[in-house]
C-alpha positions in Angstrom: 35.1 -23.1 -51.2 37.0 -19.7 -50.9 35.5 -16.4 -51.5 35.7 -15.5 -54.5 35.5 -18.8 -56.7 32.1 -18.8 -54.3 30.8 -15.0 -55.8 32.0 -16.2 -58.7 30.3 -19.6 -59.1 26.9 -17.3 -58.0 27.3 -14.7 -60.3 27.5 -17.1 -63.5 24.7 -19.6 -61.7 23.0 -16.7 -61.7 23.5 -15.0 -65.4 22.3 -18.4 -67.0 18.7 -18.6 -64.7 18.5 -15.2 -65.7 18.8 -15.9 -69.3 16.0 -18.4 -69.3 14.0 -15.9 -68.2 14.4 -13.7 -71.2 12.9 -16.1 -74.0 9.6 -16.1 -75.0 9.9 -19.9 -75.4 11.5 -23.1 -73.6 13.3 -24.9 -75.9 12.4 -29.0 -76.0 13.2 -31.0 -72.9 15.9 -33.2 -74.3 18.4 -29.8 -74.6 18.3 -29.8 -70.7 20.2 -33.0 -70.6 22.6 -32.0 -73.5 23.2 -29.0 -71.8 23.6 -30.6 -68.4 26.3 -33.0 -69.8 27.7 -30.1 -71.3 28.3 -28.4 -68.0 29.6 -31.7 -66.4 32.0 -32.3 -69.1 33.4 -28.7 -69.1 33.9 -28.7 -65.5 35.2 -32.3 -65.0 38.5 -31.2 -68.3 38.5 -27.4 -68.2 38.8 -26.2 -64.1 39.3 -22.7 -65.9 35.7 -22.6 -67.4 34.1 -23.7 -64.4 32.0 -20.7 -64.8 30.8 -21.6 -68.1 29.8 -24.8 -66.6 28.0 -23.6 -64.0 26.8 -20.9 -65.9 25.0 -23.6 -68.4 24.0 -25.7 -65.2 22.1 -22.4 -64.3 20.3 -22.6 -68.3 19.3 -26.3 -68.2 18.5 -25.7 -64.8 15.9 -23.2 -65.3 14.3 -24.8 -68.1 13.7 -27.7 -66.4 12.0 -26.0 -63.7 10.6 -24.0 -65.5 8.9 -26.5 -67.7 7.8 -28.4 -65.3 6.1 -25.7 -63.3 4.1 -24.6 -66.8 3.4 -28.3 -67.1 1.9 -28.5 -64.1 -1.2 -25.6 -65.2 -4.6 -26.9 -65.5 -4.8 -28.4 -69.4 -6.5 -25.0 -71.0 -9.0 -27.8 -72.6 -10.6 -28.3 -69.5 -10.4 -24.2 -68.1 -13.8 -23.8 -67.1 -15.4 -26.8 -65.9 -15.6 -28.1 -62.5 -13.6 -30.6 -60.2 -14.1 -32.0 -56.5 -10.8 -31.0 -55.8 -9.6 -32.1 -51.7 -6.5 -29.8 -50.0 -5.7 -27.7 -47.4 -5.7 -24.7 -46.7 -2.5 -22.5 -47.2 -1.2 -19.1 -45.7 -3.6 -17.6 -44.2 -6.7 -16.4 -46.0 -8.8 -13.2 -46.0 -12.3 -12.6 -45.3 -13.6 -9.7 -46.7 -17.4 -8.4 -47.3 -17.6 -9.9 -50.4 -15.7 -12.9 -50.5 -12.9 -14.7 -48.8 -10.2 -16.1 -50.4 -7.3 -18.3 -49.9 -4.8 -20.3 -51.1 -5.7 -24.1 -51.5 -2.9 -26.9 -52.0 -4.8 -30.4 -53.8 -4.2 -32.9 -52.9 -6.6 -34.9 -55.0 -9.0 -33.8 -57.5 -11.5 -35.6 -60.2 -13.0 -34.6 -63.1 -16.9 -35.8 -63.7 -16.4 -38.2 -61.3 -13.0 -39.6 -62.3 -9.2 -38.9 -61.1 -7.5 -35.8 -62.7 -3.8 -35.2 -62.8 -3.8 -31.5 -61.0 -1.3 -31.5 -58.1 0.4 -28.2 -56.6 -1.2 -24.4 -55.1 -4.7 -22.6 -55.9 -6.3 -19.2 -55.8 -9.7 -19.7 -54.3 -12.2 -17.9 -54.0 -15.5 -18.0 -51.9 -18.7 -16.2 -53.0 -21.9 -15.9 -50.8 -21.8 -16.3 -47.5 -18.6 -18.1 -47.0 -17.8 -19.8 -43.8 -14.7 -18.7 -41.4 -11.9 -20.1 -42.8 -9.0 -21.3 -41.1 -5.3 -22.4 -42.3 -4.6 -25.5 -41.7 -7.7 -27.4 -42.4 -8.5 -29.8 -45.3 -12.3 -29.1 -47.7 -13.8 -30.7 -50.0 -14.3 -28.8 -52.4 -16.3 -27.8 -55.9 -14.3 -25.9 -58.0 -14.7 -24.0 -61.4 -10.7 -23.7 -62.3 -9.3 -21.7 -65.0 -5.5 -21.3 -65.3 -3.3 -19.0 -64.7 -3.8 -15.4 -66.5 -4.0 -12.0 -65.5 -4.1 -8.1 -67.7 -1.1 -7.1 -69.7 -0.8 -3.0 -70.1 2.4 -0.4 -69.8 3.4 -0.6 -66.4 1.4 -3.0 -64.8 1.7 -6.0 -62.8 2.5 -9.2 -64.3 0.5 -11.5 -62.5 1.3 -14.7 -64.8 5.0 -14.2 -63.9 3.8 -14.2 -59.9 2.1 -16.9 -60.8 4.7 -19.0 -62.0 7.0 -17.7 -59.2 4.6 -18.7 -56.3 3.7 -22.3 -57.9 -0.7 -21.5 -58.9 -1.1 -24.4 -61.4 -5.3 -22.7 -61.8 -7.1 -20.2 -60.1 -11.4 -20.0 -59.6 -13.9 -20.3 -56.7 -16.6 -22.3 -54.6 -19.5 -23.6 -56.7 -22.4 -23.6 -54.5 -22.3 -27.7 -53.9 -24.2 -30.0 -51.3 -20.5 -32.2 -50.5 -18.7 -28.8 -49.5 -17.6 -29.1 -46.5 -14.5 -29.5 -44.3 -13.2 -33.2 -43.9 -11.5 -32.9 -40.8 -10.4 -31.4 -37.1 -7.8 -28.9 -37.7 -4.1 -30.1 -38.1 -0.6 -28.4 -36.4 1.0 -26.4 -39.1 2.8 -22.7 -38.8 0.0 -21.1 -40.7 -2.4 -22.1 -37.9 0.8 -20.6 -35.2 0.5 -17.3 -37.0 -3.3 -16.9 -37.2 -3.6 -18.2 -33.3 -0.4 -15.4 -32.8 -1.9 -12.5 -35.1 -5.4 -13.5 -33.3 -3.7 -13.0 -29.5 -2.7 -9.8 -30.8 -5.9 -8.5 -32.0 -7.7 -9.3 -28.9 -4.7 -7.7 -26.9 -4.6 -4.6 -28.4 -7.6 -2.5 -28.4 -6.5 -0.1 -31.6 -7.4 -2.4 -35.2 -5.1 -0.5 -36.6 -2.2 -0.4 -34.7 -3.1 -4.6 -34.0 -2.8 -4.8 -37.8 0.4 -3.4 -37.6 1.7 -5.2 -35.0 0.4 -8.3 -37.0 1.9 -7.4 -39.8 5.2 -6.4 -37.3 5.2 -10.1 -35.4 4.1 -12.9 -38.4 3.9 -11.2 -41.9 0.2 -11.1 -41.3 -0.8 -8.1 -43.7 -4.1 -8.4 -43.7 -5.2 -6.1 -41.6 -4.0 -3.4 -43.6 -5.4 -1.4 -45.9 -4.7 0.1 -49.6 -4.8 3.5 -47.9 -2.2 1.5 -45.4 0.1 0.2 -48.1 0.4 3.5 -50.7 1.5 5.6 -47.0 4.2 2.5 -46.9 5.4 2.8 -51.1 5.8 7.0 -50.6 8.3 6.5 -47.5 9.7 3.5 -48.8 9.2 1.4 -45.7 6.8 -1.5 -47.4 10.2 -4.0 -46.6 9.4 -3.4 -43.3 6.3 -3.6 -43.2 5.8 -7.7 -44.0 9.5 -8.5 -41.9 12.6 -7.3 -43.8 15.4 -10.1 -43.7 16.9 -7.4 -41.1 14.0 -8.1 -38.6 15.2 -11.8 -39.2 19.0 -10.3 -37.8 17.1 -9.0 -35.3 15.9 -12.3 -34.3 19.1 -13.8 -34.6 20.7 -11.5 -32.2 18.0 -12.5 -29.6 18.9 -15.9 -29.9 22.3 -14.8 -29.3 21.7 -13.4 -25.6 19.3 -16.6 -24.9 22.2 -19.0 -25.6 24.5 -16.1 -23.3 22.1 -16.1 -20.9 22.4 -19.7 -20.3 25.6 -19.9 -19.9 25.2 -17.4 -17.0 23.2 -19.5 -15.2 25.0 -22.7 -16.1 28.3 -22.0 -16.3 28.9 -25.7 -16.0 27.2 -26.2 -19.6 30.2 -24.8 -21.6 31.9 -28.3 -19.8 29.5 -30.3 -22.2 29.4 -27.3 -25.3 31.7 -24.6 -26.0 30.2 -21.3 -25.9 30.3 -19.9 -29.1 29.1 -23.0 -31.2 26.2 -23.2 -28.8 25.6 -19.6 -29.4 26.0 -19.8 -33.3 23.4 -22.7 -33.2 20.5 -20.7 -31.3 20.7 -17.7 -33.0 20.0 -20.4 -36.3 17.4 -21.8 -34.8 15.8 -18.6 -33.7 16.0 -16.8 -36.8 14.5 -20.0 -38.7 11.3 -20.3 -35.7 10.9 -16.7 -36.8 11.4 -17.0 -40.6 8.6 -20.1 -40.1 6.1 -17.7 -37.9 7.3 -14.9 -41.1 5.9 -16.6 -43.8 9.6 -18.1 -45.2 9.4 -14.7 -47.4 12.3 -13.7 -50.1 14.5 -11.6 -47.7 13.5 -13.6 -44.6 15.7 -17.1 -46.8 18.3 -14.9 -47.8 18.9 -13.3 -44.6 18.7 -17.8 -42.8 20.6 -18.9 -45.5 23.4 -16.1 -44.8 23.5 -17.3 -40.8 23.2 -20.1 -41.8 26.4 -20.4 -43.4 27.9 -17.4 -40.4 26.8 -21.2 -38.3 28.1 -23.7 -40.1 31.6 -22.3 -40.6 31.6 -21.3 -36.4 30.0 -24.9 -35.4 32.7 -26.1 -38.2 36.2 -23.7 -36.7 36.3 -22.7 -40.1 36.6 -18.1 -41.3 33.4 -17.0 -43.0 33.1 -13.0 -45.2 30.1 -11.6 -45.7 30.7 -12.1 -49.4 30.7 -15.4 -49.3 27.3 -15.8 -47.0 25.4 -14.4 -49.8 26.9 -15.8 -52.7 26.5 -19.3 -51.1 23.0 -17.2 -49.8 21.8 -17.7 -53.3 23.7 -19.7 -54.9 20.9 -22.4 -51.9 18.2 -20.3 -53.0 18.9 -20.9 -56.6 19.3 -24.9 -56.0 16.2 -24.9 -54.4 14.5 -22.4 -56.7 15.5 -21.1 -59.6 11.9 -19.3 -60.5 12.5 -17.2 -57.4 14.3 -14.3 -59.4 11.1 -14.0 -61.2 10.1 -12.1 -57.2 10.7 -8.3 -57.0 11.9 -9.1 -53.1 14.7 -11.5 -54.7 16.9 -8.8 -56.7 15.6 -5.5 -53.8 17.2 -7.9 -51.0 20.6 -9.2 -52.8 21.5 -6.4 -54.9 20.3 -4.0 -51.3 22.9 -6.4 -49.2 25.6 -6.4 -52.0 25.4 -2.9 -52.2 25.4 -2.4 -48.9 29.0 -5.3 -48.6 30.5 -3.0 -51.4 30.3 0.8 -50.2 29.8 0.4 -46.5 33.6 0.9 -45.0 33.9 0.1 -40.9 34.3 3.2 -38.8 35.2 2.0 -35.6 32.5 1.4 -32.5 30.4 3.0 -30.6 27.6 5.4 -31.3 29.5 8.0 -33.8 30.1 5.0 -35.9 26.3 3.2 -35.2 24.5 6.4 -36.5 27.2 7.3 -39.5 26.3 3.5 -40.8 23.0 3.5 -39.8 22.6 6.8 -42.1 24.4 6.3 -44.6 23.5 3.3 -45.6 19.7 4.3 -45.7 21.5 6.5 -48.2 23.1 4.1 -50.2 20.1 1.6 -49.5 18.0 4.4 -51.5 19.5 5.5 -53.6 21.1 2.3 -55.3 17.8 0.1 -55.1 15.7 3.3 -57.0 16.4 1.7 -60.7 14.9 -1.7 -59.6 12.3 0.1 -57.4 11.8 1.8 -60.5 12.0 -1.4 -63.1 10.0 -3.1 -60.6 7.3 -0.9 -59.3 7.2 2.3 -61.9 7.5 4.4 -58.8 9.9 5.2 -55.6 10.1 7.7 -53.1 12.5 10.2 -52.8 11.6 10.8 -49.0 12.6 6.5 -48.7 16.1 8.0 -47.1 14.5 10.2 -45.0 11.9 8.0 -43.7 13.8 5.2 -43.1 16.3 6.4 -41.3 13.2 7.2 -38.6 11.7 3.6 -39.2 14.1 1.0 -39.6 15.8 1.9 -35.8 12.6 2.0 -34.6 10.8 -1.3 -35.6 13.9 -3.5 -35.6 15.7 -2.4 -32.2 12.6 -1.9 -30.3 9.0 -2.5 -32.0 10.3 -5.9 -33.5 12.1 -7.2 -29.6 9.1 -5.6 -28.0 6.4 -7.9 -30.0 8.8 -10.8 -30.2 8.9 -11.0 -26.9 5.7 -10.6 -26.3 4.6 -13.2 -28.9 6.7 -15.9 -26.9 4.8 -14.3 -23.6 1.6 -15.6 -25.2 2.7 -19.4 -25.3 5.1 -19.2 -21.9 3.0 -16.9 -19.4 -0.1 -14.6 -21.1 0.1 -11.5 -19.0 3.2 -10.3 -19.8 2.2 -10.5 -23.3 -0.1 -7.0 -23.0 2.9 -4.9 -21.6 5.5 -6.1 -24.7 2.5 -5.0 -27.0 1.3 -1.9 -25.7 4.2 -0.2 -25.5 5.1 -1.9 -29.4 1.8 -0.2 -30.4 2.5 3.2 -28.6 5.7 3.6 -30.9 3.7 1.9 -34.0 1.2 4.1 -33.7 3.5 7.4 -33.5 5.3 6.6 -36.5 2.9 5.3 -38.6 1.4 9.2 -37.9 4.5 10.5 -38.7 4.5 8.5 -42.1 1.2 9.6 -42.9 2.5 13.3 -42.9 6.0 12.7 -44.9 3.4 10.0 -47.4 2.2 13.8 -48.9 5.5 15.7 -48.9 6.8 16.8 -52.7 8.9 13.8 -54.2 6.8 11.1 -51.8 5.8 9.2 -54.9 7.9 9.7 -57.6 7.1 8.2 -61.6 9.0 8.2 -64.2 8.3 6.6 -67.8 8.8 2.7 -68.8 12.3 1.9 -67.8 14.1 0.4 -70.7 17.5 -2.7 -69.8 20.5 -0.4 -70.9 18.8 2.6 -68.2 18.5 0.2 -65.4 21.8 -1.0 -65.7 23.2 1.3 -66.5 22.1 3.2 -63.1 23.0 0.4 -61.2 26.5 0.6 -62.1 26.7 4.3 -62.0 25.2 4.0 -58.1 28.0 1.3 -57.5 30.8 4.1 -59.2 29.3 7.2 -56.6 29.1 4.5 -53.4 33.4 3.7 -53.6 35.3 4.2 -51.1 37.0 7.0 -51.1 40.0 8.3 -53.0 39.0 6.8 -56.3 38.8 9.8 -58.7 35.5 11.0 -60.6 32.9 9.7 -58.2 30.4 12.4 -59.4 30.6 10.9 -62.8 28.0 8.6 -61.9 25.1 11.0 -61.8 25.6 11.0 -65.1 25.0 7.4 -65.1 21.8 7.6 -64.0 20.4 10.6 -67.2 19.0 7.7 -69.2 17.2 6.7 -66.5 15.6 10.0 -65.2 14.9 11.9 -68.9 14.0 9.1 -71.6 13.9 9.5 -74.8 10.1 10.7 -75.9 8.5 10.5 -78.8 5.3 13.2 -79.1 2.8 12.8 -82.3 3.8 15.7 -84.6 0.9 18.8 -84.8 -2.4 17.2 -86.4 -1.3 13.0 -84.9 -2.1 11.2 -81.9 -1.0 8.2 -80.2 -4.0 5.4 -78.6 -3.8 3.0 -76.3 -7.0 0.8 -75.9 -5.6 -1.3 -72.0 -6.3 -4.2 -71.0 -8.8 -3.6 -68.4 -10.0 -7.3 -68.7 -14.4 -7.5 -69.2 -14.7 -3.5 -69.3 -13.0 -0.4 -71.2 -10.4 2.4 -70.7 -8.5 4.2 -73.6 -5.8 7.1 -73.3 -5.8 9.1 -76.1 -2.0 11.2 -76.3 -1.6 15.1 -79.3 1.1 16.6 -79.1 0.3 18.7 -75.5 -2.1 17.3 -74.5 -4.3 13.6 -72.7 -7.6 12.5 -72.9 -8.3 9.0 -70.8 -12.1 8.0 -71.8 -13.7 5.1 -69.6 -11.4 3.6 -66.3 -12.6 0.1 -65.7 -14.6 -1.4 -62.9 -13.8 -0.7 -59.2 -14.2 -4.1 -57.5 -16.3 -4.8 -54.3 -13.3 -6.3 -52.7 -11.6 -2.8 -53.0 -9.5 -3.5 -56.0 -10.2 -0.5 -58.3 -8.9 -0.9 -62.2 -9.0 2.7 -62.1 -6.1 2.6 -59.7 -4.2 -1.1 -61.2 -4.4 -0.1 -64.3 -4.8 3.0 -65.8 -2.2 5.0 -63.2 0.4 3.2 -64.0 -0.1 3.3 -67.7 -0.2 6.7 -67.8 2.7 7.1 -65.9 5.0 4.6 -67.4 4.8 5.9 -70.5 5.0 8.9 -69.7 2.3 10.7 -69.9 2.6 13.6 -67.0 -0.3 15.7 -67.3 -4.5 14.0 -67.6 -6.6 17.2 -69.2 -10.0 15.6 -69.7 -11.8 12.3 -68.0 -14.7 10.8 -70.4 -16.9 8.6 -69.0 -18.8 7.1 -71.2 -21.5 6.0 -69.3 -22.5 4.9 -65.5 -21.9 0.6 -66.0 -18.8 0.2 -63.1 -17.0 -1.8 -65.6 -16.3 2.1 -67.5 -16.9 3.8 -64.8 -15.7 2.2 -61.9 -12.1 3.5 -61.5 -12.8 7.1 -62.3 -12.5 8.1 -58.4 -9.0 7.3 -58.5 -8.3 8.7 -61.9 -9.8 12.5 -60.8 -7.9 11.8 -57.4 -4.5 11.3 -59.3 -5.5 14.6 -61.5 -8.3 17.2 -59.3 -7.0 19.7 -62.2 -8.9 17.7 -65.1 -12.0 18.1 -66.9 -14.6 15.7 -66.2 -18.1 14.7 -68.9 -19.7 11.5 -68.5 -23.0 10.3 -70.3 -24.7 10.1 -67.3 -23.5 11.9 -64.5 -25.9 11.3 -61.9 -25.0 7.3 -61.7 -20.9 9.0 -60.6 -20.1 8.9 -57.9 -18.3 12.1 -58.7 -19.4 15.0 -60.2 -18.9 15.3 -64.2 -20.2 18.1 -66.3 -22.9 15.6 -69.2 -21.1 15.5 -72.5 -24.1 16.0 -74.9 -23.8 15.4 -79.5 -22.3 18.8 -80.7 -19.4 19.6 -77.8 -16.1 19.9 -79.6 -12.7 21.1 -79.5 -9.6 21.4 -80.9 -6.3 20.2 -79.5 -2.5 20.5 -80.9 -4.5 20.4 -84.7 -6.5 17.6 -83.3 -9.6 17.6 -83.2 -12.7 16.1 -80.7 -16.3 16.2 -81.6 -18.5 14.4 -78.9 -21.8 12.3 -81.4 -24.2 11.5 -79.2 -26.6 11.6 -76.8 -27.8 14.3 -78.4 -30.7 15.9 -76.2 -33.0 14.0 -74.0 -31.6 11.2 -74.4 -28.8 10.8 -71.2 -28.9 9.1 -68.4 -30.6 5.9 -70.5 -27.9 3.1 -69.4 -26.1 2.0 -72.6 -27.3 4.1 -75.1 -27.0 6.8 -73.4 -23.2 6.8 -74.0 -20.8 10.0 -74.9 -19.7 8.8 -78.7 -16.4 10.6 -79.6 -14.8 11.3 -82.4 -10.9 11.9 -82.7 -9.6 13.1 -85.8 -6.0 13.8 -86.8 -4.5 14.3 -90.6 -5.0 11.1 -92.1 -7.0 9.1 -89.6 -10.0 9.5 -87.1 -10.7 7.1 -83.9 -14.5 6.6 -83.2 -15.0 5.3 -79.6 -18.7 4.0 -79.0 -18.8 3.8 -75.4 -21.9 0.6 -75.1 -24.4 1.8 -78.0 -26.5 -0.4 -79.4 -27.8 -1.0 -82.9 -30.6 1.3 -82.4 -28.4 4.1 -82.2 -25.3 2.9 -84.5 -28.2 5.3 -87.7 -27.7 7.9 -85.7 -24.2 7.8 -84.9 -23.2 6.9 -87.9 -25.0 9.8 -89.9 -23.2 12.1 -87.8 -20.0 10.6 -88.3 -20.3 12.3 -91.5 -16.6 12.6 -94.1 -13.2 12.0 -93.7 -10.2 10.4 -93.6 -10.2 6.6 -91.9 -11.6 5.7 -89.3 -11.0 3.4 -86.4 -13.3 1.5 -84.8 -13.5 0.7 -80.6 -16.4 -2.4 -81.4 -19.4 -1.3 -79.3 -20.3 -2.7 -76.3 -17.2 -5.4 -76.2 -19.2 -7.3 -79.5 -21.9 -7.9 -77.9 -24.9 -8.8 -80.2 -26.7 -5.8 -79.6 -24.1 -4.4 -80.7 -22.5 -3.7 -84.5 -24.7 -4.0 -86.6 -24.3 -4.5 -91.1 -25.9 -1.2 -91.1 -23.4 0.4 -89.3 -20.2 -1.7 -90.0 -20.9 -1.0 -93.7 -21.8 2.7 -93.0 -18.2 3.2 -91.2 -16.1 1.0 -93.4 -13.2 0.8 -90.7 -9.7 -0.4 -92.1 -9.7 -2.1 -88.0 -11.4 -2.8 -85.0 -10.3 -3.0 -81.6 -12.9 -4.9 -78.5 -12.2 -4.5 -74.9 -13.1 -7.7 -73.3 -11.8 -9.6 -70.7 -10.2 -13.3 -71.4 -13.1 -16.0 -71.6 -15.5 -13.8 -69.9 -19.0 -14.7 -68.7 -20.9 -12.7 -71.4 -18.9 -14.4 -73.9 -18.3 -11.2 -75.8 -17.4 -10.9 -78.7 -20.3 -12.7 -79.2 -19.0 -15.1 -82.4 -21.7 -13.9 -84.7 -20.9 -10.2 -84.2 -17.0 -11.5 -85.1 -18.6 -12.5 -88.7 -20.2 -9.8 -88.9 -16.7 -8.1 -89.3 -15.1 -10.6 -91.0 -18.2 -10.7 -93.7 -16.8 -6.9 -94.4 -13.4 -7.7 -94.5 -12.6 -5.9 -91.3 -9.9 -6.6 -89.3 -10.9 -7.2 -85.1 -8.2 -7.2 -82.2 -8.9 -8.3 -79.0 -7.5 -6.8 -75.6 -8.0 -9.8 -74.1 -6.3 -11.8 -76.5 -2.8 -9.1 -77.2 -3.3 -7.1 -73.7 -3.2 -3.4 -74.3 -3.6 -2.3 -77.9 -1.3 0.8 -79.1 -2.8 2.5 -82.3 -0.7 5.0 -83.8 -2.4 8.3 -86.2 0.8 9.9 -87.9 0.2 13.5 -88.9 1.5 12.8 -92.5 0.3 8.4 -92.8 -2.4 6.4 -92.5 -3.2 5.6 -89.5 -1.8 1.7 -88.0 -2.0 -0.7 -85.3 1.1 -1.7 -83.1 1.9 -4.5 -81.7 -0.1 -5.4 -78.5 1.7 -5.2 -75.1 1.3 -9.8 -75.1 3.2 -9.7 -78.1 5.9 -7.0 -77.4 6.4 -8.4 -73.8 6.6 -12.1 -74.6 8.1 -14.4 -72.4 7.5 -18.5 -71.9 5.1 -17.8 -69.0 2.5 -15.8 -70.9 -0.3 -17.9 -72.0 
């Protein structure tokens, strides 16, 4: 296969696979056979159209594999049931103070004593006294399971897409049961070796943080890294180095070449039995494969390993192979093995980054000067070229990333990783030699991380843009390619203009007297964004869990950035319950200049002023008025909630927190006459709220409830929904819709936009 034909085939196959990922639902299975037949006939009868045949095959293959992955998920009718599962712990289990979480590969499962067809990977949490879990051990566990389902918000992560890509068929937790027990002795597996290496590093490196960094660099074990560590990595654009990049695998391959050279230097007669070049290539592949296994076979490592395999095959068969051909064949191999890999950010960052380096960097000879030029130019190319993709997948980028990588890449790849590799090998061959290698790697990693922490505070280290549209992404990628094409091509600077739709997207601001609202999907909790023409208010901030997962950081802040809200004027927390107040600290830390009010300031972990009935202000022709609590009603749990009325020229929004029916008459009386009022259903639809009298007094044209999917409270209660139905009030639930946008124009009645689950409909969404 020529390099050009390999590139055409890879591009066509990728286009076919990618096309399927934009569909809201998969076609019937018989379409797969039809498309495959059409692809075979086209490739046979029309050689010039084989690229189209590859594309049709890509569509058929992606439909088939996507359908199999969706069919493997737990059936909807079995959600919330208890299964007795036998399985093996995969990957590295994470032990926290509140629970242990791990992946379990299912061998068999029973429901009510009867075998059930459940196979694949489960993500499981074990609360309340979980035992020490080791990778590769087999367990018999009673699990309560549900289908993978995540939150859908502007700028938020798509956990359902991630579950499909990773092959997760259900999530759940361990139920207390006497039958929960390990089944037999620990089996040998790669994850067990990774865990043993990580423990060996922890014993020999005394500083826990330095040990965590070396564990990440050596075997991809990131369990010891904190949220702050990841924030520093993102601010410097070095996350790809923390969890083993493809470059590290390349360093391992070079190490393999050196081992082969040493063997031939010590035993020259080996050359009579095996040619040196072929032996070096095979050893490089063997060492790179072993290191990729220790790294957990992440996408960047697999891509590099496949490229090394192509080069090895070419060397062993005495054929030439270009870098572009190796990259194309690696992509074809990955798409044939797992077409759902295109759902992972790592797939695109890896292949696009390497493609840009191949296209845009020109060899400048040999020597130190040429190496330094390629290193610095490479970091500049990667920073600019991957900026659009980084913003697309993560909603943020680092403007200091080029400088950070210029420092971090040589140190980690050429000093830290070789030391860690040597130490890792020494653990199995000669343990005393591991100590000095790990000590040197730890000292360098410690100094470098100290520098990265300082650079993370520089202006531009964390740069946010509104959500990117597909056309802006494509234009920016083409602009980056045009800017870095070889010298001599005219008007390369015009590539900067193609970044304009990405850097300055159109913003539709409300007119004077109008406002926009987003009721965010934060599960069983509440968070609402309100924007007038020049001001922003956040009402509640979702929960923060003992595991450290903070919805203020994971949902509220990304939504603010994705919607183009570059300021926050007020943070109002209705009351002190965790599902409303837990994320307040993260929001306040990101916007310290914002005014802060709460219904229960004494229960808050940050200083806040008491909200009180009668407080009012105006922003851009929109009035804000606190209706409750009145004096003496503060610090009384749910009934102390700040009730806020937002009123524009043609519509109002009433945000009620968790008030009960006891407070509803006074709130309705304080409401007063005005335009039509949309309602946030009190207390997530609890049966203690939303009385018939309250609904009749408000008479909302529609109501929105914020609740968690299949939450254990049963919110919103069926009897509450029946009350709204009797009053002919449609109720929209964030659990069903995702984040819900509400529009209050200055010259028209209020309206509801499509929820995020409908706006971004994909076949893998529940």
